[in-house]
N, CA, C, O and the ligand as a Tripos MOL2 file, in Angstrom:
@<TRIPOS>MOLECULE
protein
  321   319    81     0     0
PROTEIN
NO_CHARGES

@<TRIPOS>ATOM
      1 N          31.9510  121.0820   83.1980 N.3       1 MET1
      2 CA         30.8670  121.0960   84.1280 C.3       1 MET1
      3 C          29.8790  119.9820   83.9180 C.2       1 MET1
      4 O          29.4670  119.8670   82.7640 O.2       1 MET1
      5 N          29.4790  119.2470   84.7070 N.am      2 GLY2
      6 CA         28.6600  117.8690   84.5830 C.3       2 GLY2
      7 C          27.2670  118.5350   84.5170 C.2       2 GLY2
      8 O          27.0350  119.7440   84.5080 O.2       2 GLY2
      9 N          26.4120  117.5410   84.4750 N.am      3 VAL3
     10 CA         24.8170  117.8120   84.4370 C.3       3 VAL3
     11 C          24.6310  117.9600   85.8310 C.2       3 VAL3
     12 O          23.7660  118.8110   86.0400 O.2       3 VAL3
     13 N          25.0680  117.5010   86.8090 N.am      4 ALA4
     14 CA         24.6590  117.5590   88.1050 C.3       4 ALA4
     15 C          24.9300  119.0890   88.5000 C.2       4 ALA4
     16 O          24.1200  119.8000   89.0950 O.2       4 ALA4
     17 N          25.9650  119.4030   88.1500 N.am      5 ALA5
     18 CA         26.4530  121.0570   88.5860 C.3       5 ALA5
     19 C          25.2210  121.9280   87.7490 C.2       5 ALA5
     20 O          24.5940  122.7730   88.3880 O.2       5 ALA5
     21 N          24.9920  121.7620   86.7260 N.am      6 ARG6
     22 CA         24.0030  122.5320   85.9610 C.3       6 ARG6
     23 C          22.4100  122.3620   86.6330 C.2       6 ARG6
     24 O          21.6080  123.2790   86.8050 O.2       6 ARG6
     25 N          22.2510  121.1780   86.8950 N.am      7 THR7
     26 CA         20.9920  120.7500   87.7640 C.3       7 THR7
     27 C          20.9030  121.6010   89.1060 C.2       7 THR7
     28 O          19.9090  122.2490   89.4350 O.2       7 THR7
     29 N          21.9570  121.5170   89.7550 N.am      8 ALA8
     30 CA         21.9650  122.2940   90.9120 C.3       8 ALA8
     31 C          21.7720  123.8200   90.9390 C.2       8 ALA8
     32 O          21.1690  124.4470   91.8100 O.2       8 ALA8
     33 N          22.3900  124.3250   89.8320 N.am      9 ARG9
     34 CA         22.2320  125.6050   89.5320 C.3       9 ARG9
     35 C          20.8800  126.1480   89.0640 C.2       9 ARG9
     36 O          20.5130  127.3010   89.2880 O.2       9 ARG9
     37 N          20.1850  125.2600   88.4180 N.am     10 ALA10
     38 CA         18.7990  125.6280   88.1460 C.3      10 ALA10
     39 C          17.6830  125.2470   89.1120 C.2      10 ALA10
     40 O          16.6510  124.6440   88.8170 O.2      10 ALA10
     41 N          18.0640  125.7090   90.3550 N.am     11 GLY11
     42 CA         17.2090  125.3860   91.6470 C.3      11 GLY11
     43 C          15.7790  126.0250   91.6550 C.2      11 GLY11
     44 O          14.8910  125.6080   92.3980 O.2      11 GLY11
     45 N          15.6000  127.1480   90.7100 N.am     12 ALA12
     46 CA         14.4230  127.6490   90.7140 C.3      12 ALA12
     47 C          13.2660  126.8190   89.9440 C.2      12 ALA12
     48 O          12.0610  127.0550   90.0230 O.2      12 ALA12
     49 N          13.7240  126.0590   89.3770 N.am     13 LYS13
     50 CA         12.9160  125.0330   88.6990 C.3      13 LYS13
     51 C          12.0090  124.3330   89.4600 C.2      13 LYS13
     52 O          12.4080  123.7030   90.4390 O.2      13 LYS13
     53 N          10.4660  124.3580   89.0530 N.am     14 VAL14
     54 CA          9.5700  123.7640   90.0290 C.3      14 VAL14
     55 C           9.0630  122.2930   89.7420 C.2      14 VAL14
     56 O           8.3980  121.5920   90.5040 O.2      14 VAL14
     57 N           9.5930  121.9280   88.2800 N.am     15 CYS15
     58 CA          9.2530  120.4510   88.0870 C.3      15 CYS15
     59 C          10.4910  119.8410   87.6180 C.2      15 CYS15
     60 O          11.2620  120.4900   86.9090 O.2      15 CYS15
     61 N          10.7430  118.6090   87.9720 N.am     16 GLY16
     62 CA         11.7650  117.9770   87.5360 C.3      16 GLY16
     63 C          12.6070  117.4420   88.8160 C.2      16 GLY16
     64 O          12.1330  117.3730   89.9500 O.2      16 GLY16
     65 N          13.8830  117.0860   88.4740 N.am     17 LYS17
     66 CA         14.6920  116.1280   89.3470 C.3      17 LYS17
     67 C          15.6430  117.2390   90.0750 C.2      17 LYS17
     68 O          16.1410  118.2240   89.5300 O.2      17 LYS17
     69 N          15.7600  116.8790   91.3100 N.am     18 GLU18
     70 CA         16.8820  117.7960   92.0620 C.3      18 GLU18
     71 C          17.7720  116.8790   92.7280 C.2      18 GLU18
     72 O          17.4200  115.9950   93.5100 O.2      18 GLU18
     73 N          18.8740  117.1320   92.3890 N.am     19 GLU19
     74 CA         20.1040  116.3100   93.1190 C.3      19 GLU19
     75 C          20.8720  117.2470   94.1920 C.2      19 GLU19
     76 O          21.1610  118.4040   93.8860 O.2      19 GLU19
     77 N          21.1260  116.8170   95.2000 N.am     20 LYS20
     78 CA         21.9470  117.5040   95.9570 C.3      20 LYS20
     79 C          23.0940  116.4770   96.7130 C.2      20 LYS20
     80 O          22.8550  115.3190   97.0560 O.2      20 LYS20
     81 N          24.2040  117.0860   96.8610 N.am     21 VAL21
     82 CA         25.3360  116.2220   97.4620 C.3      21 VAL21
     83 C          25.0900  116.5830   98.9550 C.2      21 VAL21
     84 O          24.9790  117.7210   99.4100 O.2      21 VAL21
     85 N          25.0200  115.3180   99.6850 N.am     22 VAL22
     86 CA         24.8120  115.5010  101.0320 C.3      22 VAL22
     87 C          26.2780  115.0440  101.8470 C.2      22 VAL22
     88 O          26.5660  115.4200  102.9830 O.2      22 VAL22
     89 N          26.9260  114.3540  101.1840 N.am     23 GLY23
     90 CA         28.2460  114.0180  101.7600 C.3      23 GLY23
     91 C          29.4580  113.3210  100.9060 C.2      23 GLY23
     92 O          29.1700  112.5220  100.0150 O.2      23 GLY23
     93 N          30.5720  113.5850  101.1460 N.am     24 VAL24
     94 CA         31.5430  112.7420  100.3930 C.3      24 VAL24
     95 C          32.6090  112.1200  101.5350 C.2      24 VAL24
     96 O          33.2420  112.6570  102.4430 O.2      24 VAL24
     97 N          32.5070  110.7280  101.0550 N.am     25 GLN25
     98 CA         33.5390  110.0630  101.9280 C.3      25 GLN25
     99 C          34.5010  109.2880  101.0960 C.2      25 GLN25
    100 O          34.3060  108.9570   99.9270 O.2      25 GLN25
    101 N          35.5620  109.0300  101.8120 N.am     26 LYS26
    102 CA         36.7760  108.3280  101.2110 C.3      26 LYS26
    103 C          36.2430  106.7640  100.9880 C.2      26 LYS26
    104 O          35.6990  106.1600  101.9130 O.2      26 LYS26
    105 N          36.4040  106.2900   99.9500 N.am     27 ALA27
    106 CA         36.1230  104.8780   99.6460 C.3      27 ALA27
    107 C          37.3330  103.9300   99.7950 C.2      27 ALA27
    108 O          38.4510  104.4430   99.8320 O.2      27 ALA27
    109 N          37.2290  102.8680   99.8660 N.am     28 SER28
    110 CA         38.3470  101.9300   99.9970 C.3      28 SER28
    111 C          38.5590  101.3070   98.6640 C.2      28 SER28
    112 O          37.5620  101.0490   97.9900 O.2      28 SER28
    113 N          39.8120  101.0190   98.1800 N.am     29 GLY29
    114 CA         40.1740  100.6760   97.0320 C.3      29 GLY29
    115 C          40.6260  101.8620   96.2800 C.2      29 GLY29
    116 O          40.6640  103.0250   96.6810 O.2      29 GLY29
    117 N          41.0120  101.3250   94.9620 N.am     30 SER30
    118 CA         41.5630  102.4920   94.0640 C.3      30 SER30
    119 C          40.8250  102.2660   92.7460 C.2      30 SER30
    120 O          40.1510  101.2630   92.5080 O.2      30 SER30
    121 N          41.0210  103.3260   91.8830 N.am     31 CYS31
    122 CA         40.5560  103.5260   90.7030 C.3      31 CYS31
    123 C          41.1380  102.3670   89.5610 C.2      31 CYS31
    124 O          42.3410  102.3000   89.3100 O.2      31 CYS31
    125 N          40.2150  101.5470   88.9640 N.am     32 PRO32
    126 CA         40.7090  100.5780   88.2610 C.3      32 PRO32
    127 C          41.4180  101.1180   86.9320 C.2      32 PRO32
    128 O          42.1530  100.3490   86.3130 O.2      32 PRO32
    129 N          41.2050  102.4620   86.4690 N.am     33 TYR33
    130 CA         41.7480  102.9700   85.3220 C.3      33 TYR33
    131 C          43.2320  103.6340   85.7260 C.2      33 TYR33
    132 O          44.2160  103.3990   85.0230 O.2      33 TYR33
    133 N          43.3080  104.4420   86.8610 N.am     34 CYS34
    134 CA         44.6210  105.0060   86.9130 C.3      34 CYS34
    135 C          45.1530  104.7140   88.4020 C.2      34 CYS34
    136 O          46.2410  105.1720   88.7510 O.2      34 CYS34
    137 N          44.3040  103.8820   89.3400 N.am     35 GLY35
    138 CA         44.8530  103.7170   90.4750 C.3      35 GLY35
    139 C          44.7670  105.0150   91.5170 C.2      35 GLY35
    140 O          45.4260  105.0390   92.5570 O.2      35 GLY35
    141 N          44.0060  105.9330   91.1700 N.am     36 GLY36
    142 CA         43.7800  107.0940   92.1390 C.3      36 GLY36
    143 C          42.9480  106.7020   93.2710 C.2      36 GLY36
    144 O          42.4920  105.5780   93.4790 O.2      36 GLY36
    145 N          42.7980  107.7770   93.9980 N.am     37 ARG37
    146 CA         42.0360  107.4640   95.0880 C.3      37 ARG37
    147 C          40.2760  107.6530   94.6350 C.2      37 ARG37
    148 O          39.8790  108.5400   93.8800 O.2      37 ARG37
    149 N          39.5520  106.8030   95.1640 N.am     38 VAL38
    150 CA         38.3980  106.8390   94.8750 C.3      38 VAL38
    151 C          37.2380  107.3570   96.3020 C.2      38 VAL38
    152 O          37.2840  106.9240   97.4530 O.2      38 VAL38
    153 N          36.3380  108.3180   95.7770 N.am     39 VAL39
    154 CA         35.6520  108.9790   96.9260 C.3      39 VAL39
    155 C          34.1560  108.3880   96.7410 C.2      39 VAL39
    156 O          33.7190  108.3360   95.5910 O.2      39 VAL39
    157 N          33.5100  108.0280   97.6030 N.am     40 ALA40
    158 CA         31.9670  107.7700   97.5570 C.3      40 ALA40
    159 C          31.2490  109.2750   97.7230 C.2      40 ALA40
    160 O          31.6200  110.0860   98.5710 O.2      40 ALA40
    161 N          30.3520  109.4720   96.9390 N.am     41 THR41
    162 CA         29.4350  110.7580   97.0950 C.3      41 THR41
    163 C          28.1200  110.5210   97.3880 C.2      41 THR41
    164 O          27.4430  110.0320   96.4840 O.2      41 THR41
    165 N          27.5830  110.7610   98.4750 N.am     42 ASP42
    166 CA         26.2200  110.7310   98.7560 C.3      42 ASP42
    167 C          25.4150  111.7960   98.1320 C.2      42 ASP42
    168 O          25.5730  113.0050   98.3040 O.2      42 ASP42
    169 N          24.3620  111.1070   97.2420 N.am     43 MET43
    170 CA         23.5900  112.1450   96.6410 C.3      43 MET43
    171 C          22.2390  112.0540   97.0850 C.2      43 MET43
    172 O          21.8220  110.9050   97.2350 O.2      43 MET43
    173 N          21.4700  112.9750   97.3250 N.am     44 GLU44
    174 CA         20.0500  113.0280   97.4600 C.3      44 GLU44
    175 C          19.2110  113.4710   96.4370 C.2      44 GLU44
    176 O          19.0510  114.6550   96.1430 O.2      44 GLU44
    177 N          18.6310  112.4390   95.8500 N.am     45 ALA45
    178 CA         17.7610  112.9110   94.5820 C.3      45 ALA45
    179 C          16.2100  113.1850   94.8980 C.2      45 ALA45
    180 O          15.5230  112.4610   95.6170 O.2      45 ALA45
    181 N          15.8910  114.0300   94.4240 N.am     46 LYS46
    182 CA         14.2310  114.3000   94.7320 C.3      46 LYS46
    183 C          13.6180  114.7810   93.4230 C.2      46 LYS46
    184 O          14.0620  115.6650   92.6900 O.2      46 LYS46
    185 N          12.4960  114.0300   93.2540 N.am     47 TRP47
    186 CA         11.5930  114.3460   92.2920 C.3      47 TRP47
    187 C          10.6390  115.3820   92.6520 C.2      47 TRP47
    188 O           9.9180  115.2150   93.6350 O.2      47 TRP47
    189 N          10.5600  116.5520   91.8700 N.am     48 VAL48
    190 CA          9.7380  117.5710   92.1910 C.3      48 VAL48
    191 C           8.6250  117.8710   91.0340 C.2      48 VAL48
    192 O           9.0190  118.0940   89.8900 O.2      48 VAL48
    193 N           7.3440  117.8750   91.3180 N.am     49 LEU49
    194 CA          6.2900  118.1040   90.3430 C.3      49 LEU49
    195 C           5.3950  119.3450   90.9530 C.2      49 LEU49
    196 O           4.5700  119.2130   91.8570 O.2      49 LEU49
    197 N           5.6530  120.3300   90.4170 N.am     50 CYS50
    198 CA          4.8680  121.6920   90.6740 C.3      50 CYS50
    199 C           4.8560  121.6870   92.1530 C.2      50 CYS50
    200 O           3.8200  121.5360   92.8020 O.2      50 CYS50
    201 N           6.1780  121.8760   92.7390 N.am     51 PHE51
    202 CA          6.1990  122.0740   94.1590 C.3      51 PHE51
    203 C           5.8750  120.7990   95.2240 C.2      51 PHE51
    204 O           6.0430  120.7850   96.4430 O.2      51 PHE51
    205 N           5.4050  119.8380   94.4280 N.am     52 LEU52
    206 CA          5.1210  118.5700   95.2430 C.3      52 LEU52
    207 C           6.3870  117.6640   95.2140 C.2      52 LEU52
    208 O           6.7810  117.2820   94.1120 O.2      52 LEU52
    209 N           6.9620  117.3430   96.1830 N.am     53 PRO53
    210 CA          8.0010  116.4580   96.1230 C.3      53 PRO53
    211 C           7.4640  115.0390   95.9550 C.2      53 PRO53
    212 O           6.5490  114.6140   96.6610 O.2      53 PRO53
    213 N           7.9310  114.4700   95.2020 N.am     54 LEU54
    214 CA          7.3610  113.1840   94.8420 C.3      54 LEU54
    215 C           8.0040  111.8890   95.6160 C.2      54 LEU54
    216 O           7.3200  111.0920   96.2590 O.2      54 LEU54
    217 N           9.1400  111.8200   95.4870 N.am     55 CYS55
    218 CA         10.0460  110.8490   96.1970 C.3      55 CYS55
    219 C          11.4060  111.3130   96.4430 C.2      55 CYS55
    220 O          11.9390  112.1250   95.6860 O.2      55 CYS55
    221 N          11.9550  110.8610   97.4070 N.am     56 LEU56
    222 CA         13.1750  111.1480   97.8560 C.3      56 LEU56
    223 C          14.0510  110.0090   97.9620 C.2      56 LEU56
    224 O          13.7570  109.1260   98.7680 O.2      56 LEU56
    225 N          15.0720  109.9140   97.2670 N.am     57 LYS57
    226 CA         15.9430  108.8070   97.6680 C.3      57 LYS57
    227 C          17.5850  109.2570   97.6350 C.2      57 LYS57
    228 O          18.0750  110.2200   97.0450 O.2      57 LYS57
    229 N          18.1400  108.4220   98.3160 N.am     58 ASN58
    230 CA         19.7700  108.5980   98.3910 C.3      58 ASN58
    231 C          20.6110  107.5340   97.6150 C.2      58 ASN58
    232 O          20.2590  106.3540   97.5920 O.2      58 ASN58
    233 N          21.5210  107.9010   97.1010 N.am     59 LYS59
    234 CA         22.2130  107.0490   96.2460 C.3      59 LYS59
    235 C          23.7580  107.4950   96.4640 C.2      59 LYS59
    236 O          24.1880  108.6120   96.7530 O.2      59 LYS59
    237 N          24.4040  106.3860   96.2560 N.am     60 HIS60
    238 CA         25.8480  106.3800   96.4200 C.3      60 HIS60
    239 C          26.4880  106.6490   94.8600 C.2      60 HIS60
    240 O          25.9700  106.1670   93.8520 O.2      60 HIS60
    241 N          27.5550  107.3980   94.8460 N.am     61 MET61
    242 CA         28.2300  107.5570   93.6210 C.3      61 MET61
    243 C          29.7390  107.4640   93.8830 C.2      61 MET61
    244 O          30.3220  108.0750   94.7790 O.2      61 MET61
    245 N          30.2790  106.6670   93.0390 N.am     62 PHE62
    246 CA         31.7230  106.5250   93.2430 C.3      62 PHE62
    247 C          32.3080  107.3180   92.1470 C.2      62 PHE62
    248 O          31.7420  107.3260   91.0540 O.2      62 PHE62
    249 N          33.4930  108.0480   92.3620 N.am     63 ALA63
    250 CA         34.3150  108.8580   91.5450 C.3      63 ALA63
    251 C          35.6270  108.8740   91.8770 C.2      63 ALA63
    252 O          35.9860  108.8940   93.0550 O.2      63 ALA63
    253 N          36.5550  108.8670   90.7560 N.am     64 CYS64
    254 CA         37.8880  108.8390   91.0340 C.3      64 CYS64
    255 C          38.4440  110.3410   91.2490 C.2      64 CYS64
    256 O          38.0890  111.2260   90.4700 O.2      64 CYS64
    257 N          39.2180  110.5790   92.1940 N.am     65 THR65
    258 CA         39.5640  112.0520   92.1290 C.3      65 THR65
    259 C          40.7660  112.3700   91.3640 C.2      65 THR65
    260 O          41.0410  113.5400   91.0960 O.2      65 THR65
    261 N          41.5630  111.2980   90.9650 N.am     66 ALA66
    262 CA         42.7040  111.7190   90.1600 C.3      66 ALA66
    263 C          42.3800  111.8870   88.6390 C.2      66 ALA66
    264 O          42.8490  112.8320   88.0060 O.2      66 ALA66
    265 N          41.4300  110.7910   87.9700 N.am     67 CYS67
    266 CA         41.0580  111.0400   86.5050 C.3      67 CYS67
    267 C          39.5770  111.4080   86.2650 C.2      67 CYS67
    268 O          38.9830  111.4650   85.1890 O.2      67 CYS67
    269 N          39.1290  111.6390   87.4830 N.am     68 ALA68
    270 CA         37.6560  112.2280   87.4230 C.3      68 ALA68
    271 C          36.7140  111.2650   86.7770 C.2      68 ALA68
    272 O          35.5980  111.7070   86.5040 O.2      68 ALA68
    273 N          36.9900  109.9910   86.4810 N.am     69 ARG69
    274 CA         36.1220  109.0240   86.0050 C.3      69 ARG69
    275 C          34.7850  108.9470   86.8100 C.2      69 ARG69
    276 O          34.8500  109.3050   87.9860 O.2      69 ARG69
    277 N          33.7070  108.5690   86.3760 N.am     70 ARG70
    278 CA         32.6030  108.2550   87.3990 C.3      70 ARG70
    279 C          32.6550  106.7070   87.3710 C.2      70 ARG70
    280 O          32.6180  106.1280   86.2850 O.2      70 ARG70
    281 N          32.7350  106.0460   88.4910 N.am     71 LEU71
    282 CA         32.6110  104.6810   88.4880 C.3      71 LEU71
    283 C          31.1270  104.3420   89.2030 C.2      71 LEU71
    284 O          30.7550  104.4210   90.3740 O.2      71 LEU71
    285 N          30.4360  103.9200   87.9380 N.am     72 ILE72
    286 CA         28.9360  103.9750   88.2290 C.3      72 ILE72
    287 C          28.4430  102.5340   88.9610 C.2      72 ILE72
    288 O          27.6650  102.5340   89.9160 O.2      72 ILE72
    289 N          28.9310  101.4860   88.4570 N.am     73 THR73
    290 CA         28.6130  100.2370   89.2050 C.3      73 THR73
    291 C          29.2960  100.0490   90.4180 C.2      73 THR73
    292 O          30.3760  100.6070   90.6080 O.2      73 THR73
    293 N          28.7140   99.2320   91.3620 N.am     74 TYR74
    294 CA         29.5930   99.1500   92.4810 C.3      74 TYR74
    295 C          31.0810   98.5480   92.1070 C.2      74 TYR74
    296 O          31.2230   97.4070   91.6670 O.2      74 TYR74
    297 N          32.0190   99.3330   92.3040 N.am     75 PRO75
    298 CA         33.2500   98.7100   91.6860 C.3      75 PRO75
    299 C          33.7840   97.5470   92.4350 C.2      75 PRO75
    300 O          33.5520   97.2910   93.6160 O.2      75 PRO75
    301 N          34.6190   96.7900   91.5130 N.am     76 ALA76
    302 CA         35.2160   95.5190   92.0460 C.3      76 ALA76
    303 C          36.5300   95.8240   92.7660 C.2      76 ALA76
    304 O          37.2090   95.0520   93.4430 O.2      76 ALA76
    305 N          36.7550   97.1510   92.4720 N.am     77 ILE77
    306 CA         38.0530   97.6600   93.2320 C.3      77 ILE77
    307 C          37.9960   97.5920   94.7720 C.2      77 ILE77
    308 O          39.0230   97.8780   95.3880 O.2      77 ILE77
    309 N          37.0080   97.2790   95.3700 N.am     78 VAL78
    310 CA         36.9010   97.2880   96.9390 C.3      78 VAL78
    311 C          37.5320   95.9750   97.5270 C.2      78 VAL78
    312 O          37.9200   95.8560   98.6900 O.2      78 VAL78
    313 N          37.5800   94.9430   96.4890 N.am     79 GLN79
    314 CA         38.3660   93.8490   97.0280 C.3      79 GLN79
    315 C          39.7030   93.8830   97.0280 C.2      79 GLN79
    316 O          40.2400   94.4030   96.0500 O.2      79 GLN79
    317 N          40.4380   93.4120   97.9760 N.am     80 ASP80
    318 CA         41.7610   93.4730   98.0420 C.3      80 ASP80
    319 C          42.3260   92.0600   97.9810 C.2      80 ASP80
    320 O          43.5420   91.8790   98.0270 O.2      80 ASP80
    321 ZN         41.1580  107.1190   88.1370 Zn       81 ZN81
@<TRIPOS>BOND
     1     1     2 1
     2     2     3 1
     3     3     4 2
     4     3     5 am
     5     5     6 1
     6     6     7 1
     7     7     8 2
     8     7     9 am
     9     9    10 1
    10    10    11 1
    11    11    12 2
    12    11    13 am
    13    13    14 1
    14    14    15 1
    15    15    16 2
    16    15    17 am
    17    17    18 1
    18    18    19 1
    19    19    20 2
    20    19    21 am
    21    21    22 1
    22    22    23 1
    23    23    24 2
    24    23    25 am
    25    25    26 1
    26    26    27 1
    27    27    28 2
    28    27    29 am
    29    29    30 1
    30    30    31 1
    31    31    32 2
    32    31    33 am
    33    33    34 1
    34    34    35 1
    35    35    36 2
    36    35    37 am
    37    37    38 1
    38    38    39 1
    39    39    40 2
    40    39    41 am
    41    41    42 1
    42    42    43 1
    43    43    44 2
    44    43    45 am
    45    45    46 1
    46    46    47 1
    47    47    48 2
    48    47    49 am
    49    49    50 1
    50    50    51 1
    51    51    52 2
    52    51    53 am
    53    53    54 1
    54    54    55 1
    55    55    56 2
    56    55    57 am
    57    57    58 1
    58    58    59 1
    59    59    60 2
    60    59    61 am
    61    61    62 1
    62    62    63 1
    63    63    64 2
    64    63    65 am
    65    65    66 1
    66    66    67 1
    67    67    68 2
    68    67    69 am
    69    69    70 1
    70    70    71 1
    71    71    72 2
    72    71    73 am
    73    73    74 1
    74    74    75 1
    75    75    76 2
    76    75    77 am
    77    77    78 1
    78    78    79 1
    79    79    80 2
    80    79    81 am
    81    81    82 1
    82    82    83 1
    83    83    84 2
    84    83    85 am
    85    85    86 1
    86    86    87 1
    87    87    88 2
    88    87    89 am
    89    89    90 1
    90    90    91 1
    91    91    92 2
    92    91    93 am
    93    93    94 1
    94    94    95 1
    95    95    96 2
    96    95    97 am
    97    97    98 1
    98    98    99 1
    99    99   100 2
   100    99   101 am
   101   101   102 1
   102   102   103 1
   103   103   104 2
   104   103   105 am
   105   105   106 1
   106   106   107 1
   107   107   108 2
   108   107   109 am
   109   109   110 1
   110   110   111 1
   111   111   112 2
   112   111   113 am
   113   113   114 1
   114   114   115 1
   115   115   116 2
   116   115   117 am
   117   117   118 1
   118   118   119 1
   119   119   120 2
   120   119   121 am
   121   121   122 1
   122   122   123 1
   123   123   124 2
   124   123   125 am
   125   125   126 1
   126   126   127 1
   127   127   128 2
   128   127   129 am
   129   129   130 1
   130   130   131 1
   131   131   132 2
   132   131   133 am
   133   133   134 1
   134   134   135 1
   135   135   136 2
   136   135   137 am
   137   137   138 1
   138   138   139 1
   139   139   140 2
   140   139   141 am
   141   141   142 1
   142   142   143 1
   143   143   144 2
   144   143   145 am
   145   145   146 1
   146   146   147 1
   147   147   148 2
   148   147   149 am
   149   149   150 1
   150   150   151 1
   151   151   152 2
   152   151   153 am
   153   153   154 1
   154   154   155 1
   155   155   156 2
   156   155   157 am
   157   157   158 1
   158   158   159 1
   159   159   160 2
   160   159   161 am
   161   161   162 1
   162   162   163 1
   163   163   164 2
   164   163   165 am
   165   165   166 1
   166   166   167 1
   167   167   168 2
   168   167   169 am
   169   169   170 1
   170   170   171 1
   171   171   172 2
   172   171   173 am
   173   173   174 1
   174   174   175 1
   175   175   176 2
   176   175   177 am
   177   177   178 1
   178   178   179 1
   179   179   180 2
   180   179   181 am
   181   181   182 1
   182   182   183 1
   183   183   184 2
   184   183   185 am
   185   185   186 1
   186   186   187 1
   187   187   188 2
   188   187   189 am
   189   189   190 1
   190   190   191 1
   191   191   192 2
   192   191   193 am
   193   193   194 1
   194   194   195 1
   195   195   196 2
   196   195   197 am
   197   197   198 1
   198   198   199 1
   199   199   200 2
   200   199   201 am
   201   201   202 1
   202   202   203 1
   203   203   204 2
   204   203   205 am
   205   205   206 1
   206   206   207 1
   207   207   208 2
   208   207   209 am
   209   209   210 1
   210   210   211 1
   211   211   212 2
   212   211   213 am
   213   213   214 1
   214   214   215 1
   215   215   216 2
   216   215   217 am
   217   217   218 1
   218   218   219 1
   219   219   220 2
   220   219   221 am
   221   221   222 1
   222   222   223 1
   223   223   224 2
   224   223   225 am
   225   225   226 1
   226   226   227 1
   227   227   228 2
   228   227   229 am
   229   229   230 1
   230   230   231 1
   231   231   232 2
   232   231   233 am
   233   233   234 1
   234   234   235 1
   235   235   236 2
   236   235   237 am
   237   237   238 1
   238   238   239 1
   239   239   240 2
   240   239   241 am
   241   241   242 1
   242   242   243 1
   243   243   244 2
   244   243   245 am
   245   245   246 1
   246   246   247 1
   247   247   248 2
   248   247   249 am
   249   249   250 1
   250   250   251 1
   251   251   252 2
   252   251   253 am
   253   253   254 1
   254   254   255 1
   255   255   256 2
   256   255   257 am
   257   257   258 1
   258   258   259 1
   259   259   260 2
   260   259   261 am
   261   261   262 1
   262   262   263 1
   263   263   264 2
   264   263   265 am
   265   265   266 1
   266   266   267 1
   267   267   268 2
   268   267   269 am
   269   269   270 1
   270   270   271 1
   271   271   272 2
   272   271   273 am
   273   273   274 1
   274   274   275 1
   275   275   276 2
   276   275   277 am
   277   277   278 1
   278   278   279 1
   279   279   280 2
   280   279   281 am
   281   281   282 1
   282   282   283 1
   283   283   284 2
   284   283   285 am
   285   285   286 1
   286   286   287 1
   287   287   288 2
   288   287   289 am
   289   289   290 1
   290   290   291 1
   291   291   292 2
   292   291   293 am
   293   293   294 1
   294   294   295 1
   295   295   296 2
   296   295   297 am
   297   297   298 1
   298   298   299 1
   299   299   300 2
   300   299   301 am
   301   301   302 1
   302   302   303 1
   303   303   304 2
   304   303   305 am
   305   305   306 1
   306   306   307 1
   307   307   308 2
   308   307   309 am
   309   309   310 1
   310   310   311 1
   311   311   312 2
   312   311   313 am
   313   313   314 1
   314   314   315 1
   315   315   316 2
   316   315   317 am
   317   317   318 1
   318   318   319 1
   319   319   320 2
@<TRIPOS>SUBSTRUCTURE
     1 MET1         2 RESIDUE 1 A MET
     2 GLY2         6 RESIDUE 1 A GLY
     3 VAL3        10 RESIDUE 1 A VAL
     4 ALA4        14 RESIDUE 1 A ALA
     5 ALA5        18 RESIDUE 1 A ALA
     6 ARG6        22 RESIDUE 1 A ARG
     7 THR7        26 RESIDUE 1 A THR
     8 ALA8        30 RESIDUE 1 A ALA
     9 ARG9        34 RESIDUE 1 A ARG
    10 ALA10       38 RESIDUE 1 A ALA
    11 GLY11       42 RESIDUE 1 A GLY
    12 ALA12       46 RESIDUE 1 A ALA
    13 LYS13       50 RESIDUE 1 A LYS
    14 VAL14       54 RESIDUE 1 A VAL
    15 CYS15       58 RESIDUE 1 A CYS
    16 GLY16       62 RESIDUE 1 A GLY
    17 LYS17       66 RESIDUE 1 A LYS
    18 GLU18       70 RESIDUE 1 A GLU
    19 GLU19       74 RESIDUE 1 A GLU
    20 LYS20       78 RESIDUE 1 A LYS
    21 VAL21       82 RESIDUE 1 A VAL
    22 VAL22       86 RESIDUE 1 A VAL
    23 GLY23       90 RESIDUE 1 A GLY
    24 VAL24       94 RESIDUE 1 A VAL
    25 GLN25       98 RESIDUE 1 A GLN
    26 LYS26      102 RESIDUE 1 A LYS
    27 ALA27      106 RESIDUE 1 A ALA
    28 SER28      110 RESIDUE 1 A SER
    29 GLY29      114 RESIDUE 1 A GLY
    30 SER30      118 RESIDUE 1 A SER
    31 CYS31      122 RESIDUE 1 A CYS
    32 PRO32      126 RESIDUE 1 A PRO
    33 TYR33      130 RESIDUE 1 A TYR
    34 CYS34      134 RESIDUE 1 A CYS
    35 GLY35      138 RESIDUE 1 A GLY
    36 GLY36      142 RESIDUE 1 A GLY
    37 ARG37      146 RESIDUE 1 A ARG
    38 VAL38      150 RESIDUE 1 A VAL
    39 VAL39      154 RESIDUE 1 A VAL
    40 ALA40      158 RESIDUE 1 A ALA
    41 THR41      162 RESIDUE 1 A THR
    42 ASP42      166 RESIDUE 1 A ASP
    43 MET43      170 RESIDUE 1 A MET
    44 GLU44      174 RESIDUE 1 A GLU
    45 ALA45      178 RESIDUE 1 A ALA
    46 LYS46      182 RESIDUE 1 A LYS
    47 TRP47      186 RESIDUE 1 A TRP
    48 VAL48      190 RESIDUE 1 A VAL
    49 LEU49      194 RESIDUE 1 A LEU
    50 CYS50      198 RESIDUE 1 A CYS
    51 PHE51      202 RESIDUE 1 A PHE
    52 LEU52      206 RESIDUE 1 A LEU
    53 PRO53      210 RESIDUE 1 A PRO
    54 LEU54      214 RESIDUE 1 A LEU
    55 CYS55      218 RESIDUE 1 A CYS
    56 LEU56      222 RESIDUE 1 A LEU
    57 LYS57      226 RESIDUE 1 A LYS
    58 ASN58      230 RESIDUE 1 A ASN
    59 LYS59      234 RESIDUE 1 A LYS
    60 HIS60      238 RESIDUE 1 A HIS
    61 MET61      242 RESIDUE 1 A MET
    62 PHE62      246 RESIDUE 1 A PHE
    63 ALA63      250 RESIDUE 1 A ALA
    64 CYS64      254 RESIDUE 1 A CYS
    65 THR65      258 RESIDUE 1 A THR
    66 ALA66      262 RESIDUE 1 A ALA
    67 CYS67      266 RESIDUE 1 A CYS
    68 ALA68      270 RESIDUE 1 A ALA
    69 ARG69      274 RESIDUE 1 A ARG
    70 ARG70      278 RESIDUE 1 A ARG
    71 LEU71      282 RESIDUE 1 A LEU
    72 ILE72      286 RESIDUE 1 A ILE
    73 THR73      290 RESIDUE 1 A THR
    74 TYR74      294 RESIDUE 1 A TYR
    75 PRO75      298 RESIDUE 1 A PRO
    76 ALA76      302 RESIDUE 1 A ALA
    77 ILE77      306 RESIDUE 1 A ILE
    78 VAL78      310 RESIDUE 1 A VAL
    79 GLN79      314 RESIDUE 1 A GLN
    80 ASP80      318 RESIDUE 1 A ASP
    81 ZN81       321 GROUP 0 **** ****
């Protein structure tokens, strides 16, 4: 279980960061470690301070479906 899954479960928390997966899409390229399929996950991150949403931003996260590695930086694997 990753941190994101634990964060999602602690939804009753009024202060802190909330992350929600809004979509998963297939990314081009393959994993540099095992050559597996890479998916791009759209995350919606929200900072909440005592019921007041402070900011909302979307981010992309890349991960390999085969070896479950997170590919943090935009990977060089998209070039062919
Ligand atoms: Zn992989």
